[in-house]
C-alpha positions in Angstrom: -83.5 -37.9 0.4 -81.8 -39.7 -2.4 -78.3 -38.9 -3.7 -79.7 -37.9 -7.1 -82.1 -35.3 -5.6 -79.3 -33.8 -3.5 -77.1 -33.5 -6.5 -79.9 -31.9 -8.5 -80.5 -29.3 -5.8 -76.8 -28.5 -5.8 -76.6 -28.3 -9.6 -79.7 -26.1 -10.0 -78.6 -23.9 -7.1 -75.3 -23.3 -8.9 -77.1 -23.0 -12.2 -79.4 -20.1 -11.1 -76.5 -18.3 -9.4 -74.0 -18.7 -12.2 -73.0 -16.7 -15.1 -74.1 -19.5 -17.4 -77.8 -19.2 -16.5 -77.7 -15.4 -16.8 -76.1 -15.5 -20.2 -78.5 -18.2 -21.5 -81.6 -16.4 -20.2 -80.5 -13.2 -21.9 -79.7 -15.1 -25.1 -83.4 -16.1 -25.7 -84.8 -12.6 -26.3 -81.5 -11.5 -28.0 -81.7 -14.4 -30.5 -85.3 -13.7 -31.3 -84.6 -10.0 -31.8 -81.5 -10.8 -33.9 -83.5 -13.1 -36.2 -86.3 -10.6 -36.4 -84.0 -7.9 -37.6 -82.2 -10.0 -40.3 -85.1 -11.8 -41.9 -83.8 -10.9 -45.3 -81.2 -13.7 -44.9 -82.0 -17.1 -46.3 -83.7 -19.6 -44.0 -80.9 -22.1 -44.6 -78.2 -19.6 -43.5 -80.2 -18.5 -40.5 -80.7 -22.1 -39.4 -77.0 -22.8 -39.7 -76.1 -19.8 -37.6 -78.6 -20.8 -34.9 -78.2 -24.6 -34.7 -74.7 -25.3 -36.0 -72.8 -22.3 -34.7 -74.5 -20.5 -31.8 -76.1 -23.7 -30.3 -72.8 -25.7 -30.3 -71.1 -22.9 -28.4 -73.9 -22.9 -25.8 -73.8 -26.7 -25.5 -70.1 -26.6 -24.8 -70.6 -24.2 -21.8 -73.5 -26.3 -20.5 -71.5 -29.5 -20.6 -68.6 -27.8 -18.9 -70.8 -26.5 -16.1 -72.4 -29.9 -15.5 -69.1 -31.6 -15.0 -67.5 -28.8 -13.1 -69.2 -29.6 -9.8 -67.4 -32.9 -9.4 -64.3 -32.6 -11.4 -63.1 -29.1 -10.6 -63.5 -29.8 -6.9 -62.0 -33.3 -7.3 -65.0 -34.6 -5.5 -65.2 -37.5 -8.0 -62.1 -38.9 -6.3 -64.3 -39.5 -3.2 -67.3 -40.7 -5.2 -65.4 -43.5 -6.9 -64.2 -44.9 -3.6 -67.8 -46.0 -3.0 -69.3 -49.2 -4.7 -71.0 -47.3 -7.5 -71.1 -47.9 -11.3 -68.7 -45.3 -12.6 -70.4 -45.1 -15.9 -73.5 -43.8 -14.2 -71.5 -40.8 -12.8 -70.6 -39.8 -16.4 -74.0 -40.6 -18.0 -75.9 -38.7 -15.3 -74.0 -35.5 -15.9 -74.4 -35.9 -19.7 -78.1 -36.4 -19.4 -78.5 -33.4 -17.2 -76.6 -31.2 -19.7 -78.5 -32.6 -22.6 -81.9 -32.0 -20.9 -81.0 -28.4 -20.2 -79.7 -27.8 -23.7 -82.5 -29.4 -25.6 -85.1 -27.6 -23.4 -83.4 -24.3 -24.2 -83.2 -25.0 -27.9 -86.9 -26.1 -28.0 -87.9 -22.8 -26.4 -85.9 -20.8 -28.9 -87.2 -22.9 -31.8 -90.8 -22.4 -30.7 -90.3 -18.6 -30.6 -88.7 -18.6 -34.0 -91.3 -20.8 -35.8 -93.8 -18.0 -36.5 -90.9 -15.9 -37.9 -89.1 -18.5 -40.0 -91.5 -21.5 -40.5 -91.5 -25.2 -39.8 -88.2 -25.8 -41.5 -86.5 -24.5 -38.3 -87.5 -27.8 -36.5 -85.9 -29.8 -39.2 -82.7 -27.8 -38.7 -82.8 -28.7 -35.0 -83.3 -32.4 -35.6 -80.7 -32.4 -38.4 -78.1 -30.9 -36.0 -78.5 -33.5 -33.2 -75.8 -35.8 -34.5 -73.3 -32.9 -34.3 -74.4 -32.3 -30.7 -73.8 -36.0 -30.0 -70.3 -35.8 -31.5 -69.5 -32.6 -29.6 -70.7 -34.1 -26.3 -68.3 -37.1 -26.8 -65.4 -34.7 -27.5 -66.1 -32.6 -24.4 -66.6 -35.6 -22.1 -63.5 -37.4 -23.1 -61.4 -34.2 -22.7 -62.9 -33.7 -19.2 -62.1 -37.3 -18.1 -58.6 -37.2 -19.5 -57.8 -33.7 -18.2 -59.4 -34.3 -14.8 -60.9 -30.8 -15.0 -63.9 -29.3 -16.8 -61.7 -26.7 -18.4 -60.2 -29.6 -20.5 -63.7 -30.2 -22.0 -64.2 -26.5 -22.4 -61.0 -26.1 -24.3 -61.7 -29.1 -26.6 -65.2 -27.9 -27.2 -64.1 -24.4 -28.2 -61.5 -25.8 -30.5 -64.2 -27.9 -32.3 -66.4 -24.8 -32.4 -63.7 -22.7 -34.0 -63.0 -25.3 -36.6 -66.7 -25.6 -37.4 -66.7 -21.9 -38.2 -64.4 -22.6 -41.1 -65.8 -25.9 -41.9 -64.9 -25.7 -45.6 -61.4 -27.0 -44.6 -63.1 -30.3 -43.4 -64.8 -30.8 -46.8 -67.3 -33.6 -46.4 -66.8 -33.7 -42.6 -68.0 -30.1 -42.3 -70.4 -30.0 -39.2 -72.2 -27.0 -40.6 -74.3 -28.1 -43.6 -77.6 -26.3 -43.2 -76.2 -23.3 -45.1 -75.7 -25.3 -48.3 -78.6 -25.2 -50.8 -78.3 -28.9 -51.5 -78.9 -29.8 -47.9 -81.8 -27.3 -47.6 -83.4 -28.9 -50.6 -83.0 -32.4 -49.2 -84.5 -31.4 -45.9 -87.3 -29.4 -47.3 -88.4 -32.3 -49.5 -87.3 -30.9 -52.9 -84.8 -33.8 -53.2 -84.7 -36.8 -50.9 -81.9 -37.6 -48.4 -81.6 -41.0 -49.9 -80.9 -39.7 -53.4 -77.6 -40.9 -54.9 -76.1 -37.4 -54.7 -77.2 -36.9 -51.1 -75.7 -40.0 -49.5 -72.7 -37.9 -48.2 -75.1 -35.9 -46.0 -76.2 -39.1 -44.2 -72.6 -40.3 -43.9 -71.6 -36.9 -42.4 -74.3 -37.1 -39.7 -73.5 -40.8 -39.1 -69.8 -39.9 -38.7 -70.6 -37.4 -35.9 -73.0 -39.7 -34.2 -70.4 -42.5 -34.2 -67.7 -40.1 -33.1 -69.8 -39.1 -30.1 -70.7 -42.6 -29.1 -67.1 -43.8 -29.5 -65.6 -40.9 -27.5 -68.2 -41.4 -24.8 -67.4 -45.1 -24.5 -63.6 -44.2 -24.4 -64.3 -41.7 -21.7 -66.2 -44.2 -19.5 -63.5 -46.8 -20.1 -60.8 -44.4 -19.1 -62.8 -43.3 -16.0 -63.2 -46.9 -14.9 -59.4 -47.3 -15.0 -58.8 -44.3 -12.7 -57.4 -45.0 -9.3 -58.0 -42.7 -6.3 
């Protein structure tokens, strides 16, 4: 049996016996019921609540859980004594967290599509750069702190700042709630219009931030000694 299959069995055994899985499984019907009861809200506002506020918090906990198996037990200290590519250790955990998160969000989106409409998929795709940036922040904090709680703390700080994103001005990660962004995504005005370039720059900033922090995390991890 390969090392990857053994790790996957351990991860999913922990996943289905952890608080994380119970909370996420309960969130699916709760989110659908919540949206069903407040349909009077604008679609843009609902999309922002789901994908830029609730989803980011969920992703933080999933990322923290995927790195906890190795970093909280300090097992990574033994792993890096073997002739392995250290970047694979980080990327493997990131891909697992992203797969679980995207699968969960696609299920939620499919359930919400009959209630809200096809715009909900645009909201999910539009939020992916923010998820990339968030992943970079959490991973770098985990590597520097040598514990998954470091990533959890950094992710929660980012999430709390995003709740009051007006203080960040053009770097606000929560844009779906603004009418200009809604019109650009729905086709009323194009994303490449002169007055909408800042939206693209905002998404590009978070994508670049995520890639940069992920590279820094791998670089720092490669410099670690046992």
